[in-house]
C-alpha positions as CSV (number, residue, x, y, z in Angstrom):
1,M,-40.8,-36.6,-4.8
2,R,-37.4,-37.6,-4.0
3,S,-36.0,-35.3,-6.6
4,E,-38.4,-32.2,-5.1
5,R,-37.0,-32.8,-1.9
6,G,-33.4,-32.1,-3.4
7,W,-34.3,-29.3,-4.2
8,T,-35.6,-27.5,-0.9
9,G,-31.9,-26.9,0.4
10,V,-31.2,-24.8,-3.2
11,I,-34.2,-22.9,-3.2
12,C,-33.7,-21.9,1.0
13,C,-30.1,-21.1,0.1
14,F,-31.2,-19.4,-3.1
15,L,-34.0,-17.2,-0.9
16,L,-32.1,-16.5,2.2
17,F,-28.8,-15.6,0.3
18,I,-31.5,-12.6,-1.5
19,V,-32.3,-12.2,2.1
20,V,-29.4,-11.7,3.8
21,F,-28.1,-9.6,0.8
22,F,-30.6,-6.9,0.7
23,S,-30.5,-6.8,4.5
24,L,-26.7,-5.7,4.3
25,L,-27.4,-3.8,1.7
26,L,-30.6,-1.7,2.5
27,H,-29.9,-1.7,6.3
28,M,-26.5,-2.1,7.7
29,K,-24.5,-0.2,4.9
30,G,-23.0,2.6,7.6
31,A,-23.5,0.6,10.6
32,F,-20.0,-2.0,10.0
33,R,-17.9,1.0,8.3
34,A,-18.1,3.4,11.5
35,S,-16.7,0.5,13.5
36,G,-13.9,0.2,11.2
37,A,-15.0,-3.1,10.1
38,P,-16.9,-2.6,6.6
39,E,-16.7,-6.0,5.5
40,L,-17.9,-7.9,8.7
41,G,-21.6,-8.4,7.1
42,L,-20.2,-11.0,5.2
43,L,-20.1,-13.4,8.3
44,F,-24.1,-13.1,7.9
45,F,-23.7,-15.4,4.8
46,L,-22.8,-18.1,7.4
47,I,-26.6,-18.5,7.8
48,P,-27.7,-19.2,3.9
49,G,-25.5,-21.9,3.6
50,A,-25.7,-23.5,7.4
51,V,-30.0,-23.7,7.1
52,A,-29.9,-24.9,3.3
53,S,-27.3,-27.7,4.4
54,F,-29.6,-28.5,7.5
55,I,-32.4,-28.8,5.1
56,S,-31.1,-30.6,2.4
57,P,-31.4,-34.4,2.7
58,R,-27.9,-34.9,0.9
59,R,-25.1,-33.3,-0.9
60,R,-25.6,-30.9,1.7
61,L,-22.6,-28.6,0.5
62,L,-23.3,-28.8,-3.3
63,R,-26.9,-27.9,-2.8
64,P,-26.2,-24.4,-0.7
65,L,-23.5,-23.7,-3.1
66,V,-25.8,-24.1,-5.7
67,G,-28.6,-22.2,-4.5
68,A,-25.6,-19.3,-3.5
69,I,-24.3,-19.5,-7.2
70,L,-27.8,-18.5,-8.6
71,A,-28.5,-15.9,-6.1
72,A,-25.2,-13.8,-6.8
73,P,-26.0,-13.0,-10.5
74,L,-29.8,-12.4,-9.1
75,C,-28.5,-9.9,-6.6
76,M,-25.9,-7.8,-9.1
77,V,-28.6,-7.5,-11.5
78,L,-31.1,-6.0,-9.4
79,M,-28.3,-3.9,-7.3
80,R,-26.9,-2.3,-10.3
81,L,-30.3,-1.9,-11.7
82,F,-32.1,0.0,-8.8
83,F,-29.4,0.8,-6.1
84,Y,-26.2,3.3,-6.0
85,S,-23.1,2.0,-5.5
86,E,-19.6,3.3,-4.4
87,R,-17.7,0.4,-5.3
88,S,-16.5,-0.9,-9.2
89,F,-18.3,-3.5,-10.9
90,W,-15.3,-5.6,-10.2
91,Q,-15.4,-4.4,-6.3
92,E,-18.8,-6.0,-6.1
93,L,-18.5,-8.8,-8.4
94,A,-15.5,-9.8,-5.9
95,W,-17.8,-8.8,-2.7
96,L,-20.7,-11.4,-4.2
97,F,-18.3,-13.9,-4.7
98,S,-16.7,-13.9,-1.0
99,A,-20.5,-14.0,-0.3
100,V,-20.9,-17.3,-2.1
101,F,-18.0,-18.4,-0.2
102,W,-19.0,-17.9,3.4
103,C,-21.8,-19.4,2.3
104,A,-20.2,-22.3,1.2
105,L,-18.2,-22.0,4.5
106,G,-22.0,-22.1,6.7
107,A,-22.5,-25.3,5.1
108,L,-19.3,-26.6,5.7
109,C,-19.5,-25.6,9.9
110,F,-22.6,-27.2,9.7
111,L,-21.1,-30.5,8.4
112,F,-18.3,-30.5,10.7
113,V,-20.7,-30.0,14.1
114,T,-23.0,-32.6,12.9
115,T,-20.2,-35.0,12.5
116,L,-18.7,-34.0,15.9
117,L,-21.9,-34.6,17.5
118,R,-22.3,-37.8,15.7
119,L,-18.8,-38.8,16.6
120,K,-19.4,-38.0,20.2
121,N,-22.6,-40.1,20.5
122,R,-20.5,-43.0,18.9
123,D,-18.6,-42.5,21.7
124,V,-20.8,-42.1,24.6
125,D,-23.0,-45.5,22.9
126,A,-19.3,-47.2,23.1
127,H,-18.3,-46.5,26.6
128,P,-20.8,-46.6,29.5
129,L,-21.3,-44.2,32.3
130,D,-18.2,-45.4,34.6
131,G,-15.9,-44.7,31.6
132,H,-14.8,-47.7,30.9
133,P,-15.1,-49.6,27.4
134,K,-17.9,-52.0,26.8
135,D,-16.2,-55.6,27.1
């Protein structure tokens, strides 16, 4: 049971990475190009990393990263087989590597926020409402 719980973060990131990838590929192809920022869609890859880090019981950075690394080649193969791309293979590969980076950054952002909240809660527990430390 314990080893099965460890794979939930990897599977979650794997599936969410694929969903974000294909939603950007299919639905938002011209939306960011028209605004003048064609790679703004990469920020959506923060979501799979943060969600998978939330779901993972331990190793909250490694498991989302593994899920993204496993999803990237599948996305590349499916994109090359079924969709026409104006970019070269190397440009698409670089774009996928940056998507993996943003996914890992999403996991790091989640860890940062949870650490800040833990520190804040610890400070609140250490100090009473009047603002003076407990004696």
